[in-house]
PyMOL CGO cylinders between C-alpha atoms (Angstrom):
from pymol import cmd
from pymol.cgo import CYLINDER

trace = [
    CYLINDER, 43.08, 1.33, -45.05, 42.69, -1.23, -42.23, 0.3, 1, 1, 1, 1, 1, 1,
    CYLINDER, 42.69, -1.23, -42.23, 44.77, 0.91, -39.90, 0.3, 1, 1, 1, 1, 1, 1,
    CYLINDER, 44.77, 0.91, -39.90, 42.59, 3.94, -40.60, 0.3, 1, 1, 1, 1, 1, 1,
    CYLINDER, 42.59, 3.94, -40.60, 39.37, 2.02, -39.74, 0.3, 1, 1, 1, 1, 1, 1,
    CYLINDER, 39.37, 2.02, -39.74, 41.00, 0.63, -36.62, 0.3, 1, 1, 1, 1, 1, 1,
    CYLINDER, 41.00, 0.63, -36.62, 41.90, 4.15, -35.48, 0.3, 1, 1, 1, 1, 1, 1,
    CYLINDER, 41.90, 4.15, -35.48, 38.37, 5.36, -36.18, 0.3, 1, 1, 1, 1, 1, 1,
    CYLINDER, 38.37, 5.36, -36.18, 36.86, 2.54, -34.10, 0.3, 1, 1, 1, 1, 1, 1,
    CYLINDER, 36.86, 2.54, -34.10, 39.27, 3.19, -31.22, 0.3, 1, 1, 1, 1, 1, 1,
    CYLINDER, 39.27, 3.19, -31.22, 38.49, 6.91, -31.31, 0.3, 1, 1, 1, 1, 1, 1,
    CYLINDER, 38.49, 6.91, -31.31, 34.74, 6.27, -31.29, 0.3, 1, 1, 1, 1, 1, 1,
    CYLINDER, 34.74, 6.27, -31.29, 35.02, 3.89, -28.34, 0.3, 1, 1, 1, 1, 1, 1,
    CYLINDER, 35.02, 3.89, -28.34, 37.01, 6.46, -26.41, 0.3, 1, 1, 1, 1, 1, 1,
    CYLINDER, 37.01, 6.46, -26.41, 34.35, 9.12, -27.05, 0.3, 1, 1, 1, 1, 1, 1,
    CYLINDER, 34.35, 9.12, -27.05, 31.45, 6.91, -25.96, 0.3, 1, 1, 1, 1, 1, 1,
    CYLINDER, 31.45, 6.91, -25.96, 32.79, 6.30, -22.49, 0.3, 1, 1, 1, 1, 1, 1,
    CYLINDER, 32.79, 6.30, -22.49, 30.47, 4.41, -20.17, 0.3, 1, 1, 1, 1, 1, 1,
    CYLINDER, 30.47, 4.41, -20.17, 27.29, 3.88, -22.15, 0.3, 1, 1, 1, 1, 1, 1,
    CYLINDER, 27.29, 3.88, -22.15, 25.32, 2.09, -19.41, 0.3, 1, 1, 1, 1, 1, 1,
    CYLINDER, 25.32, 2.09, -19.41, 23.85, 3.21, -16.12, 0.3, 1, 1, 1, 1, 1, 1,
    CYLINDER, 23.85, 3.21, -16.12, 25.77, 2.76, -12.92, 0.3, 1, 1, 1, 1, 1, 1,
    CYLINDER, 25.77, 2.76, -12.92, 24.37, 1.10, -9.81, 0.3, 1, 1, 1, 1, 1, 1,
    CYLINDER, 24.37, 1.10, -9.81, 23.42, 4.42, -8.22, 0.3, 1, 1, 1, 1, 1, 1,
    CYLINDER, 23.42, 4.42, -8.22, 21.50, 5.43, -11.34, 0.3, 1, 1, 1, 1, 1, 1,
    CYLINDER, 21.50, 5.43, -11.34, 19.59, 2.14, -11.26, 0.3, 1, 1, 1, 1, 1, 1,
    CYLINDER, 19.59, 2.14, -11.26, 18.81, 2.73, -7.58, 0.3, 1, 1, 1, 1, 1, 1,
    CYLINDER, 18.81, 2.73, -7.58, 17.51, 6.26, -8.23, 0.3, 1, 1, 1, 1, 1, 1,
    CYLINDER, 17.51, 6.26, -8.23, 15.45, 5.03, -11.17, 0.3, 1, 1, 1, 1, 1, 1,
    CYLINDER, 15.45, 5.03, -11.17, 13.94, 2.27, -9.04, 0.3, 1, 1, 1, 1, 1, 1,
    CYLINDER, 13.94, 2.27, -9.04, 13.09, 4.70, -6.23, 0.3, 1, 1, 1, 1, 1, 1,
    CYLINDER, 13.09, 4.70, -6.23, 11.50, 7.12, -8.70, 0.3, 1, 1, 1, 1, 1, 1,
    CYLINDER, 11.50, 7.12, -8.70, 9.45, 4.34, -10.28, 0.3, 1, 1, 1, 1, 1, 1,
    CYLINDER, 9.45, 4.34, -10.28, 8.24, 3.15, -6.87, 0.3, 1, 1, 1, 1, 1, 1,
    CYLINDER, 8.24, 3.15, -6.87, 7.30, 6.69, -5.85, 0.3, 1, 1, 1, 1, 1, 1,
    CYLINDER, 7.30, 6.69, -5.85, 5.38, 7.19, -9.08, 0.3, 1, 1, 1, 1, 1, 1,
    CYLINDER, 5.38, 7.19, -9.08, 3.59, 3.86, -8.58, 0.3, 1, 1, 1, 1, 1, 1,
    CYLINDER, 3.59, 3.86, -8.58, 2.61, 4.84, -5.03, 0.3, 1, 1, 1, 1, 1, 1,
    CYLINDER, 2.61, 4.84, -5.03, 1.19, 8.18, -6.17, 0.3, 1, 1, 1, 1, 1, 1,
    CYLINDER, 1.19, 8.18, -6.17, -0.66, 6.53, -9.04, 0.3, 1, 1, 1, 1, 1, 1,
    CYLINDER, -0.66, 6.53, -9.04, -2.11, 3.91, -6.67, 0.3, 1, 1, 1, 1, 1, 1,
    CYLINDER, -2.11, 3.91, -6.67, -3.35, 6.61, -4.30, 0.3, 1, 1, 1, 1, 1, 1,
    CYLINDER, -3.35, 6.61, -4.30, -4.98, 8.52, -7.16, 0.3, 1, 1, 1, 1, 1, 1,
    CYLINDER, -4.98, 8.52, -7.16, -6.66, 5.45, -8.66, 0.3, 1, 1, 1, 1, 1, 1,
    CYLINDER, -6.66, 5.45, -8.66, -7.98, 4.22, -5.31, 0.3, 1, 1, 1, 1, 1, 1,
    CYLINDER, -7.98, 4.22, -5.31, -9.27, 7.63, -4.22, 0.3, 1, 1, 1, 1, 1, 1,
    CYLINDER, -9.27, 7.63, -4.22, -13.01, 8.16, -3.75, 0.3, 1, 1, 1, 1, 1, 1,
    CYLINDER, -13.01, 8.16, -3.75, -13.23, 10.72, -6.55, 0.3, 1, 1, 1, 1, 1, 1,
    CYLINDER, -13.23, 10.72, -6.55, -11.75, 8.40, -9.16, 0.3, 1, 1, 1, 1, 1, 1,
    CYLINDER, -11.75, 8.40, -9.16, -13.75, 5.41, -7.93, 0.3, 1, 1, 1, 1, 1, 1,
    CYLINDER, -13.75, 5.41, -7.93, -16.97, 7.43, -8.17, 0.3, 1, 1, 1, 1, 1, 1,
    CYLINDER, -16.97, 7.43, -8.17, -16.08, 8.66, -11.66, 0.3, 1, 1, 1, 1, 1, 1,
    CYLINDER, -16.08, 8.66, -11.66, -15.32, 5.12, -12.84, 0.3, 1, 1, 1, 1, 1, 1,
    CYLINDER, -15.32, 5.12, -12.84, -18.55, 3.78, -11.36, 0.3, 1, 1, 1, 1, 1, 1,
    CYLINDER, -18.55, 3.78, -11.36, -20.62, 6.49, -13.02, 0.3, 1, 1, 1, 1, 1, 1,
    CYLINDER, -20.62, 6.49, -13.02, -18.89, 5.94, -16.37, 0.3, 1, 1, 1, 1, 1, 1,
    CYLINDER, -18.89, 5.94, -16.37, -19.44, 2.20, -16.22, 0.3, 1, 1, 1, 1, 1, 1,
    CYLINDER, -19.44, 2.20, -16.22, -23.03, 2.72, -15.07, 0.3, 1, 1, 1, 1, 1, 1,
    CYLINDER, -23.03, 2.72, -15.07, -23.75, 5.04, -18.00, 0.3, 1, 1, 1, 1, 1, 1,
    CYLINDER, -23.75, 5.04, -18.00, -22.18, 2.58, -20.42, 0.3, 1, 1, 1, 1, 1, 1,
    CYLINDER, -22.18, 2.58, -20.42, -24.31, -0.28, -19.10, 0.3, 1, 1, 1, 1, 1, 1,
    CYLINDER, -24.31, -0.28, -19.10, -27.55, 1.74, -19.15, 0.3, 1, 1, 1, 1, 1, 1,
    CYLINDER, -27.55, 1.74, -19.15, -27.33, 2.55, -22.85, 0.3, 1, 1, 1, 1, 1, 1,
    CYLINDER, -27.33, 2.55, -22.85, -30.47, 1.32, -24.65, 0.3, 1, 1, 1, 1, 1, 1,
    CYLINDER, -30.47, 1.32, -24.65, -29.93, -0.97, -27.61, 0.3, 1, 1, 1, 1, 1, 1,
]
cmd.load_cgo(trace, "trace")
């Protein structure tokens, strides 16, 4: 019985292969995250979004109680 479980574990390890990311995959993920952050920063700091945020906050503050 022990030998059978040992063989099953060895077979499963062989099928899994490399479960983690390699250095190049980390580099591509980092570049993609930085690009997304740059685009998001440009959108959030644009005049259209700033105006929309100001009007939303202004409407929220002008609500009568």
